[in-house]
C-alpha positions in Angstrom: 40.2 48.2 -44.2 38.0 46.1 -46.2 39.6 42.8 -44.7 39.4 44.4 -41.3 35.6 45.1 -41.7 35.0 41.5 -42.9 36.9 40.1 -40.0 35.1 42.2 -37.5 31.8 41.1 -39.2 32.8 37.3 -38.9 34.0 37.9 -35.3 30.6 39.6 -34.7 28.6 36.7 -36.2 30.7 34.2 -34.2 30.0 36.1 -30.9 26.4 36.2 -31.6 26.2 32.5 -32.5 28.0 31.7 -29.2 25.7 33.9 -27.3 22.6 32.3 -28.7 24.2 28.9 -28.1 25.0 29.9 -24.5 21.5 31.4 -23.9 19.9 28.3 -25.3 22.1 26.0 -23.3 21.4 28.2 -20.2 17.7 27.8 -20.9 17.8 24.1 -21.2 19.7 23.7 -18.0 17.3 25.9 -16.3 14.5 23.8 -17.6 16.3 20.6 -16.4 17.0 22.1 -13.0 13.2 23.0 -12.7 12.1 19.6 -13.8 14.5 18.0 -11.2 12.9 20.2 -8.5 9.4 19.1 -9.7 10.4 15.5 -9.8 12.0 15.7 -6.3 8.8 17.3 -4.9 6.8 14.5 -6.5 9.1 11.9 -4.9 8.6 13.5 -1.5 4.9 13.7 -2.0 4.8 9.9 -3.0 7.0 9.1 0.0 4.6 10.9 2.3 1.7 9.1 0.6 3.3 5.7 0.9 3.9 6.4 4.6 0.3 7.4 5.2 -1.1 4.4 3.2 1.1 2.0 5.1 0.0 3.5 8.5 -3.6 3.2 7.5 -3.0 -0.4 6.5 -1.4 -1.2 9.9 -4.4 0.6 11.6 -7.0 -1.5 9.5 -5.0 -4.6 10.2 -5.1 -4.0 14.0 -8.9 -3.4 13.5 -9.2 -6.7 11.8 -7.2 -8.4 14.5 -9.4 -6.8 17.1 -12.7 -7.8 15.4 -11.4 -11.2 14.9 -10.4 -11.5 18.6 -13.9 -10.2 19.5 -15.4 -13.0 17.4 -13.3 -15.6 19.1 -14.3 -14.4 22.6 -17.9 -14.4 21.4 -17.6 -18.0 20.3 -16.0 -18.9 23.6 -18.8 -17.1 25.6 -21.4 -19.0 23.4 -19.6 -22.3 24.2 -19.6 -21.4 27.8 -23.3 -20.4 27.8 -24.3 -23.7 26.2 -22.3 -25.6 28.7 -23.6 -23.7 31.6 -27.2 -24.2 30.3 -26.7 -28.0 29.8 -25.3 -28.1 33.4 -28.4 -26.3 34.7 -30.6 -28.6 32.8 -29.5 -31.4 35.0 -26.9 -33.0 32.9 -23.5 -34.0 34.5 -20.6 -31.7 34.0 -18.8 -34.2 31.6 -22.0 -34.9 29.7 -22.7 -31.3 29.2 -19.2 -30.7 27.9 -19.4 -33.5 25.5 -22.9 -32.3 24.3 -21.5 -28.8 23.8 -18.6 -30.3 21.6 -21.3 -32.2 19.7 -23.4 -29.0 19.1 -20.2 -27.2 18.1 -19.3 -30.0 15.7 -22.8 -30.1 14.1 -22.6 -26.4 13.7 -19.2 -26.6 11.9 -20.5 -29.2 9.5 -23.7 -27.0 8.8 -21.7 -24.0 8.2 -19.2 -25.8 6.0 -22.0 -27.5 4.0 -24.1 -24.4 3.6 -21.1 -22.1 2.7 -19.0 -24.4 0.7 -21.2 -27.3 -0.1 -18.5 -29.6 1.1 -16.7 -30.3 4.3 -13.7 -28.1 4.7 -10.7 -28.0 7.1 -11.4 -26.0 10.3 -8.3 -23.9 9.8 -9.4 -23.1 6.2 -12.8 -22.0 7.5 -11.2 -19.7 10.0 -8.8 -18.2 7.4 -11.7 -17.5 5.1 -13.6 -15.9 8.0 -10.6 -13.6 8.8 -10.1 -12.9 5.1 -13.7 -11.8 4.8 -13.5 -9.7 7.9 -10.4 -8.0 6.3 -12.1 -7.4 3.1 -15.3 -5.9 4.9 -13.0 -3.6 6.9 -10.9 -2.5 3.9 -14.1 -1.8 1.9 -15.6 0.1 4.7 -12.6 2.2 5.1 -12.3 2.5 1.2 -8.8 1.3 1.3 -7.1 -0.6 -1.5 -4.0 -2.6 -0.5 -3.0 -2.8 -4.0 -2.1 1.0 -4.0 1.1 0.3 -1.9 2.9 -1.6 -4.7 1.7 1.0 -7.2 3.0 3.9 -5.0 6.4 2.2 -4.6 6.7 1.6 -8.3 5.9 5.3 -9.0 8.6 6.2 -6.5 11.1 4.0 -8.1 10.2 5.5 -11.5 10.5 9.0 -10.3 13.8 8.2 -8.5 15.1 6.9 -11.9 13.9 10.2 -13.6 15.6 12.3 -11.0 19.0 10.4 -11.4 18.7 10.8 -15.1 18.0 14.6 -14.8 21.0 14.9 -12.3 23.3 13.1 -14.8 22.2 15.5 -17.5 22.8 18.4 -15.4 26.2 17.1 -14.3 25.4 17.3 -10.5 26.0 14.5 -7.9 23.2 15.9 -5.6 21.2 13.2 -4.0 17.7 13.2 -2.2 
């Protein structure tokens, strides 16, 4: 009887230990599953944020192109107005066209010297003006284009974390 009591006591201790281990493992798996759900929600939120940020960038880039196109049209209208003014002043058509080109050339030289203190290529000047328009539009919209790579890296980090959690849980579910 004494051995039977000791055996039952040992079996009871083993059952209690296994119950504690099972309960602890179940809690750990439950915590991992909960963390996986949270990480997947963060990934979904970051993907939506990335989509919205990219849409905003596209809209702002369209606005930059529209402003730059308006600036080009304004320059063309200014050139046409100068040309028409010179024709109305009594100059011949070809002379007024050449005078207009001379005025534009002098204007370019003045802008180049005043802004850069040296002569620059026309294409460089146009690219700098376009970049400044872009900076002004982004600043006015309080948009930072550097956020897109940050969001993408955060998504990659969260996806790696989610895959590690799935491996720990032993499931093969994907997003």
